[in-house]
C-alpha positions as CSV (number, residue, x, y, z in Angstrom):
1,M,0.0,-0.2,0.0
2,A,1.2,3.5,-0.8
3,Q,2.4,6.1,1.5
4,F,0.4,9.3,1.9
5,I,2.8,12.1,2.4
6,K,1.7,15.7,3.1
7,I,4.1,18.5,1.5
8,Y,3.2,22.1,1.5
9,P,4.0,23.6,-2.0
10,E,5.0,27.1,-0.4
11,N,8.0,25.7,1.6
12,P,8.5,21.9,0.8
13,N,9.8,19.9,3.7
14,E,13.4,18.7,3.0
15,R,13.0,15.5,4.9
16,E,9.7,14.8,3.3
17,I,11.3,15.4,-0.1
18,E,14.2,13.0,0.8
19,K,11.7,10.4,1.3
20,V,10.1,10.7,-1.9
21,V,13.4,10.6,-3.6
22,K,14.4,7.5,-1.8
23,I,11.1,5.7,-3.1
24,L,11.9,6.9,-6.6
25,R,15.6,5.6,-6.3
26,N,14.3,2.4,-5.2
27,G,12.1,2.1,-8.5
28,G,9.0,3.2,-6.9
29,I,6.1,5.1,-8.7
30,I,4.8,8.4,-7.2
31,I,1.6,10.6,-7.8
32,Y,2.7,14.2,-7.4
33,P,1.2,17.7,-7.6
34,T,2.3,19.9,-10.6
35,D,1.1,23.2,-11.8
36,T,-1.9,21.6,-13.6
37,V,-3.2,18.1,-13.0
38,Y,-1.6,15.4,-10.6
39,G,1.0,13.3,-12.3
40,L,2.1,9.9,-12.3
41,G,6.0,9.6,-12.1
42,C,9.2,7.7,-11.8
43,D,12.9,8.0,-12.3
44,I,13.9,8.2,-15.6
45,T,16.8,5.9,-15.1
46,N,14.8,3.2,-13.7
47,S,13.8,0.7,-16.4
48,K,11.6,-1.5,-14.0
49,A,9.6,1.5,-13.0
50,L,9.2,2.8,-16.7
51,E,7.8,-0.5,-17.4
52,R,5.3,-0.3,-14.4
53,I,4.0,3.2,-15.5
54,A,3.3,1.9,-18.9
55,R,1.4,-1.2,-17.6
56,I,-0.6,1.0,-15.0
57,K,-1.5,3.2,-18.4
58,G,-2.4,0.1,-20.3
59,I,0.4,1.0,-23.0
60,K,3.6,-0.2,-24.7
61,L,6.4,1.6,-23.3
62,D,8.0,2.2,-26.7
63,K,4.6,3.6,-27.8
64,A,4.3,6.0,-24.6
65,N,4.1,9.7,-25.1
66,F,5.6,10.3,-21.5
67,S,7.0,13.6,-20.6
68,F,10.2,14.4,-19.1
69,V,9.9,16.6,-15.9
70,C,13.1,18.8,-15.2
71,S,13.9,21.3,-12.7
72,D,15.2,23.9,-15.1
73,L,16.5,24.2,-18.8
74,S,20.0,23.0,-17.7
75,N,19.3,19.1,-18.3
76,L,17.9,19.8,-21.7
77,S,21.1,19.0,-23.8
78,D,20.9,15.5,-22.1
79,Y,18.2,14.6,-24.0
80,V,17.5,17.0,-26.7
81,K,19.2,17.8,-29.9
82,Q,20.6,21.4,-30.1
83,I,17.9,24.0,-30.5
84,D,18.0,27.4,-32.2
85,T,17.8,30.8,-30.4
86,S,14.1,31.6,-31.2
87,T,13.1,28.0,-29.8
88,F,15.2,28.7,-26.6
89,K,13.7,32.1,-26.2
90,I,10.0,30.4,-26.2
91,L,11.1,27.9,-23.6
92,K,12.9,30.5,-21.4
93,R,9.7,32.7,-21.7
94,S,7.4,30.1,-20.7
95,L,9.2,27.9,-18.4
96,P,8.5,27.1,-15.3
97,G,4.9,26.9,-16.5
98,P,1.9,24.9,-17.6
99,Y,3.4,23.7,-20.8
100,T,4.7,20.6,-22.5
101,F,7.1,21.3,-25.1
102,I,7.9,18.5,-27.8
103,L,11.3,18.9,-29.0
104,P,14.0,16.9,-31.0
105,G,15.4,13.9,-29.2
106,N,19.1,13.3,-29.2
107,N,21.1,9.9,-29.1
108,N,21.5,10.0,-25.2
109,L,17.7,9.2,-24.6
110,P,17.2,6.3,-22.3
111,K,17.1,3.1,-24.2
112,E,13.5,2.6,-23.5
113,F,12.9,5.8,-25.7
114,K,15.6,5.3,-28.4
115,K,13.1,4.9,-31.3
116,K,11.8,8.4,-30.5
117,N,12.4,11.2,-32.5
118,T,11.0,13.7,-30.3
119,V,10.7,14.2,-26.6
120,G,8.2,16.2,-24.3
121,I,9.7,18.5,-21.9
122,R,8.2,19.9,-18.7
123,V,9.3,22.4,-16.0
124,P,6.3,22.8,-13.9
125,D,5.8,25.8,-11.8
126,N,5.3,24.1,-8.7
127,N,8.0,23.8,-5.8
128,I,7.2,20.2,-4.5
129,A,7.8,18.7,-8.3
130,L,10.9,21.0,-8.8
131,D,12.4,20.2,-5.5
132,I,11.9,16.3,-6.0
133,V,13.8,16.5,-9.4
134,R,16.5,18.8,-8.1
135,A,16.8,16.1,-5.3
136,L,16.7,13.2,-7.5
137,G,19.5,14.7,-9.7
138,N,17.7,13.8,-13.0
139,P,14.1,14.1,-14.6
140,I,11.3,12.1,-13.7
141,V,9.2,10.7,-16.5
142,S,5.8,11.5,-16.1
143,T,2.1,11.1,-17.3
144,S,-1.2,12.8,-16.2
145,I,-3.7,10.6,-14.2
146,H,-6.8,10.5,-15.9
147,D,-10.3,9.8,-14.3
148,E,-13.0,7.2,-15.7
149,D,-15.5,9.7,-14.4
150,E,-16.8,11.4,-17.7
151,I,-17.6,14.7,-16.0
152,L,-14.4,15.0,-14.3
153,E,-11.6,14.1,-16.4
154,Y,-8.9,14.7,-13.8
155,S,-9.1,14.0,-10.0
156,T,-8.1,17.2,-8.0
157,D,-8.3,15.9,-4.4
158,P,-5.2,14.1,-3.1
159,E,-7.2,11.9,-0.6
160,L,-9.6,10.7,-3.4
161,I,-6.5,10.1,-5.4
162,F,-4.9,8.1,-2.6
163,E,-7.9,6.0,-2.3
164,K,-8.2,5.0,-5.9
165,W,-4.4,4.5,-6.5
166,Q,-3.0,3.2,-3.2
167,N,-2.5,-0.4,-4.5
168,Q,-1.0,0.7,-7.8
169,V,1.7,3.2,-6.7
170,D,4.3,3.6,-4.0
171,A,3.4,6.9,-2.8
172,V,0.9,9.7,-3.0
173,I,2.1,13.4,-2.4
174,D,-0.6,15.6,-0.9
175,G,0.2,19.0,-2.1
176,G,-3.1,20.3,-1.8
177,Y,-5.9,20.4,-4.5
178,G,-4.6,20.1,-8.1
179,D,-6.1,21.6,-11.1
180,N,-8.3,20.1,-13.5
181,V,-6.9,21.5,-16.9
182,A,-3.9,19.7,-18.4
183,S,-1.0,21.4,-19.7
184,T,-0.9,23.3,-23.0
185,I,1.3,21.0,-25.6
186,V,3.4,22.8,-28.0
187,D,5.5,21.1,-30.9
188,L,8.7,22.9,-31.4
189,S,10.5,20.0,-33.4
190,G,9.6,21.6,-36.8
191,D,10.2,25.3,-38.2
192,E,7.2,26.8,-36.6
193,P,5.8,26.2,-33.4
194,V,2.5,23.9,-33.4
195,L,-0.3,23.7,-30.9
196,V,-1.1,20.3,-30.1
197,R,-3.3,20.7,-27.2
198,E,-4.8,23.9,-25.8
199,G,-4.6,23.6,-21.8
200,K,-3.9,25.8,-19.0
201,G,-0.9,27.7,-20.5
202,D,-1.7,30.8,-22.5
203,T,-1.1,30.4,-26.1
204,D,-0.8,34.0,-26.9
205,I,3.0,33.9,-26.0
206,F,3.9,32.2,-29.2
């Protein structure tokens, strides 16, 4: 059964963050708050955990469109081909924020994602998510948790999320109520930015 860990977003407790990082390093899966909906995440370097997330989502890992959640743009060159100045300016202007940017992947992608030409990058404007990634020392692979309820596409109440997911994950982080609008997805892998999904992020900045 999962641990239920309360962390305050204004000032995340270091000891609780460390507890989460330990779970991730041991191949655990967490549900954690972002600046949009709650996400399902694991350590990008852990193959078994990646397989588990794909299984939970009912998809093949090599077909999965998971995002890489980074703490800032300094990790970018680890996974992304060199980008031009105008693309970098868009990232700089928008992040941290409620966007997922699709960028051309490079040859250093984890082996599970080697077949992919592109990668989705997220830098959420949420202290808990950013502190976890910083303390872990590498990105987490992430996907949104959907709700089967037709009216509520995304769960926002951490206690209800825990009730539903406690037997499938290793920790649920209570960072307060989540949003029920997903991130805006923008494809920056071509010559011009392409809006893939309109979400919480304002599209006027492009």
